[in-house]
N, C-alpha and C positions, 0 to 999 in steps of 0.2 A: 727167269728175270730178275734183274735188278732192280732194289728197292732199296726205300732208307727207311730204319726205319727211327721213329720219337719218343719218346718217356716223358709225356710233358711235365711242366709244374718245378722247375728246376732252378732258381737263381740267379743268377751268372756274376761271377767275376775274376778282371785280373783281365790280359790284354791279350788283342788280333793284331798282328802287322796283316795291313792293308797290300793288297796284292798289286803289281801294274796293271794297269788299266785296260781293259779289254779294248772298250773305243777309241783309244788313241794306240796302241800298239798296228790294228791292225791298216789302217792309215800308212803306216810310215813302214811297212813294210812294205809296200803297194810302191809307194814314193822312193824307194831303195832300184825300180827298178831304173827310173832318171838318169843314173849314175852311173858310167861303166867303170865299177871299181867296187871297194868294198864298203859295208855301212856296219858296225856294231850295235847294237841294241842292248841296252843293260835293262834290266826288275820288269824282265819280260814275264806274262803271266803263263803257266804252265796250264794251256784249259785248250778245249779242243779247236775253238778256232783256229786259236793260234797254230797249232798243228795242221787243221789242213789249211792254209795261208801258208803255211809251211810246205806243202806236198804239191800245191799249187803250180809256187815260185822253183824248184826243182825239175818238177815239167817241165818248165820253162827254159830251163838250162844253167839255171842260178844251181850255187852250192852253200848251203844252210850247215852250219855248225849250231846245234844246240847245247851251251851245257850248265847249267842247273838255269839261272834266270839270266842268262849272257847268249845271245842269239847273232853272231856272226853271218852274213849274206855277201855274198858274191856275186857280181850281177855280171863280169866279163861273158861268162858261154850264155848270157841269152839267146836263143837260137831258133824261138818258134815265139809266135804272135797269139797262137791257136789256144784258149783255155777250155782244159776236158768239161764236156758237159756235164759228166758223174760229180767234178768240183764242182761247177760254179751252183750246180741248184741243193749242195750242203749248205751254205752262208750267202748268204747277198752281199756280204764285203766282199765278191768276187767280182762285183759291177765296177769296183772301185780300182781296177787294175785295168779299166778302158784308156783311161786319160794316160795314164804313165806310158803305158806298149804303145801308144798312139804318139805319143812323143819320143820317142828311144826308137824304134823299128815302121812308125807311118802305118800301121795298122793293128790292129786286132779283133779275133773272132770270140767271142761268148757266148751264154744263151742267156735267159732270164735270173736274175738270183732267187734262193731259196733261204731259209734262216724259218724264224718262228711263223707260224699263222694266228698273226695281229691285226692283223686286215690288208687292207690295200695298201700296198707300198710302190707307185707305180714308179717307172725310172724315165719319165720323158723328161724332164730336168736336168736328169742328168746327159742325155743323149740330142738334147737342145742346146746346150751349154757347149758342147763338141763342136755342137755342127757351124756354133756361132765360131769359133776358133777355126776354119775351116775344112772340120771333117765331112766325109761321106759317108753315111749310113742308111745300110737298108737293114730292116727286121723282117726275117718271113720266119714264123709262126712265133718258138721260140727262140731262132737264132738271130742272134746281132754282130755284123759285119761294119767292119769302121775300117777308112781309111784315108788317108791325107800326106799329097806331097810333099805338105811345111805345114805345120798350123802357124797358124796367123793371131794376132795381139786383137783384141775385140773387144769390145762394153757390152757387160753383160748383166742385165736385170733376172733377177731370181723374184719371179712373183709370189712366191711361199721360199723363206730360209732353211731347203732344205739342206740336211748335213753333210748327205751322201754328195749330192750334186756340188754341191759349195766344194768339198774335199775333191773330185774330180774336175771341176774347172781349174781348182789351184794348180795340181799337178801335172794338168794339160798343158796350163798357161808359162809354167814355171819354162817349156819347151818352144814354147811357141819365140814366131818373130820380133818382137817390137812390146808396146804396153797395152797390160790387160788392164781394165777398172771391173771389175765385179762390185755391184752395187742390190743392197737386199741380199750381201750373204749370210749362212748361219753365225750367227753369235757361240757357237758353242763350246765348252773350252777345249772336246780335242781339235777342231780348227786353229785352232791357237794354238796347240801342242804343234800339231802337223807344218804352220809356216814357222815356226821356229825351227823346228828339224832343218828344211829347206834353207831355209836362212843360214844357218851355224855351214850347210852343206855346201853356201856359196849364190845360193838364189836370193833375188834383189825384191823384197816385198813389203809397201808400208801398208799403214793401216792396220795390222794385226790387233784382233780383238775389238775391231768397228766391222760395223757392217758395210761396206765401202773399202776395198783393195785392192789396193795398183800392185800389181807385179809386170819386172820386167826380163822378160821372158830372154830365155837365147845366151846364159850364162857359163859359164865353163862352173861343172860341181867338182866336189874332190873325196874324198873318203868322210868318213866322219863317225865317234862315236858320241851319242846319245840317249840319256837315261829317261824311261818309259813315268812319269807321273804315276800317284795311287788309284787305282778307279773309285772313282766319287759314287757312283752304283753298287758294287762291294760294300761301303763302308755306310753308304746309306741302309744297303738289305740289314746289316748287323748291326744300326744305329735300333733302327729298327726292332730287332730281337731283343734288345737290353727293355725298348718300350715294354714287350709282350711278356716275357719273363720275368720284368726286374730284375733291379745290378744293377752295379758298375765295374765299366767296362771303358780300359783302353783305348780308344782307335788309330794305333800309329803308323805314321806314315800318309792318316787321313789327309785329302787335299780340302782342307777347310773354307781355302778362299771359293773355291769351287762350287758349295755346298750350301749357302747362305738359303735360298728356298728352303730345303729340306729340314735346318737346323732348325728355322724358323716357327716349322710345319708340326716339329718332335716338339719343341719347348711349350706349342699352344695346346700340346698334349698332354705338357706335366712332367713331358721327361728334361731333365735340364742338363744341357749342354757345356760343356769348359773347353776353349780353344787354347792347347798350349804345347811351345813350341816341337814338342814330339808327334802331333797329333791331337785328337777328339778324344775330350772324358764324355764319358755318355751317361747318367744314371738316374734310375727310377725308381721310388717307393709307391707301393700300390696301384692302382687302375689309373691307367689312361683314362684322357677326357675326348669326347666327340670332338670333332674339325669339318667343318665346310672346304673347299679346296678345289680348284680346277687345274688337270695338268696344260701346260704352257713351253713355250719354247723356251731355252736361260735368255734370261736368265732368272723365268719361271720352275713351278715345280716339275717336273722331270715324269716321263711317259714311262721313262724304265720304272721307274720306283711308287706310281699306283698302285701297281699289285701289294705287296706293302702295305705301303698305306693303309689297303684298304683290310689287311688280316690282321690290322694292331686298330683300326676302328671297329671290329666286328667284337674283340673282348673288352670296347672302352666302354668308356660309363655315358650314356645318352645315347643321341643318334647322330650320327652323320654322313652328311651330302659329299661325294664326292664325284667329281665331274671327267672325264676323258674328251678331249680335245684334239688328242693327234690321231689314237689308230680307232677304229670304231670295234675294235673286235675284241678289245682288249681284257674284255669282263670273265674269260672263261677260268680263271681259278677264283671266281665267286661266286660260280655256278658251285666249284668243289668245295667252298669254303661252307658252304649248307649243311655240307652230308657231315662235320664236324660242329651242327649244331648254331652255324651263327643267323643271324636274323636279316637275312639282303633283299631287297627288294632292288630288280633292275629295270629302268624304266630308258632308254633310249641310248645313252650316254651316259647317264648319271647314274650311279648307284644309291641307295638309301639305308644305313647300316646302322641298326638298334642293337647298340651292344651287348654282349651280352656274356659272362664270367663264371666261371672255366668255358673255354669249349671241349669238346666230348673226342675222343681219341675214334679215328674210323681209316678207313681205307680212300685215298684220293688220289687223283695221275694228274700228276705236271704236264699237260698238253703246250706249254714254251720255256722259255728259259726265264726271263722273270716271275711268271705267273708260278713257276714250282719253287723258287725261291721266297716265293710268300707262305706260299705250303707249310713249309719246312717251319717261318717265323709262326704261323699260325698253331702249330704241335707243339712249340714251346710251351703253349699254353692252354695245352688240351691236357685233362685228365685221359687217364688212358695210354694208350700205345696209338699214334699214328703212322701209317705205314700208306704211305708214295712212290707208284710206281709214275714210270717218264720219266726219273731222275738224268739222263740219260741228257737230257735240254740242260738240265744245270752246272752239266761238266762243260758244257759250250762252255760259261761265260766264270765260275766259280773252278778256283783252282780245286779244292777242297773243303766244302761247306760241311760236312762234319767233322774234319781236322780241328776248321777252324774258331765252331764252334764249342765243340768238347773240347778245349783248351781251357777254357771258360766256364767250366760246367756244365752245360748241356749234355743229356744221356741220349746217344743218339749214336746211329751206325749204317755202314749198308749191310746188306743182306742180300741174301733171295729168294727168292716163292716159286712154284713149280706154276710154269705155264699151260 
């Protein structure tokens, strides 16, 4: 069984280059299906979710060439609209293929998507948006079958700013005849990236960056080369690592423009962040302070960094209160932090954290991607050795968390233990 071993209490100094964004690149890969031609994506992160999506595209008939951090996708050979059940079950992002497959082939067959176990994540808003654009959808058990003789522009009002549903609706609308207006759309940075990518490919989209998007569908698309921006969640994770371990680290190519709420929270906890042309410099002397915050849709504090901020709060001076408003089951890592000596009380969707320093090394298990990264952060501030199992979750979103943190002075490595 694969594990990560962390020997804590080492100060971090140096710089880490932030990888390309997981949450941006996956919808770009899906959107490539809208065009019969070639898409070249640069700064693609070498993570398991990208490899899984690549496998799905190849199953559908695409040719993918991945060299270093450049991914070339040729979609001319797309020949099936059936997403394999096993692959759909491995990652939630498989659901975003419904829109582009409907737009390109007029049909799509998939299954309810997999991913991390962090709470209910229904896809009703995805299906409702596609129905508004003219798709007929049948759900039989876990199987989803969608068809459309021709998608048609429509007005869609989202009751909740779902990131995935907005992405699916945008991609389908690009292929639909006529004008589509999306109201109450998500304004997460990854939506902006997707829209800029599609515009560069030839789509007509107005209102980018706002909650109202107007898309003139049916435009001819063409080959495109596009660079994936840095991953704001990875950058936030490594900023949290600096607060936990102390030190001075440059996060090269971190997307500061999309990290305002994160940097504000970390500054409140005593960190010092400096925006530089090359990235974000994060410094921490001594022990972090307590914080009170709630996760929110962008531009609020991201739910994907809630586990990390709880880990930092576990060693802070004072009592922190952190409320989760997006996913109800995202406190699995908080229970694991207790095994390292953290004083945490879970009350419905709020955790109260009475910080203690240092934590104590022990054996913990990652139950999801971001929770696993948070346990790594905690291990950096623990006396002795922390052994983390379930680290395969972390590889879904981080190229090599051990490589990155060791490059700035952490003492950790991958290993194995007998099962």
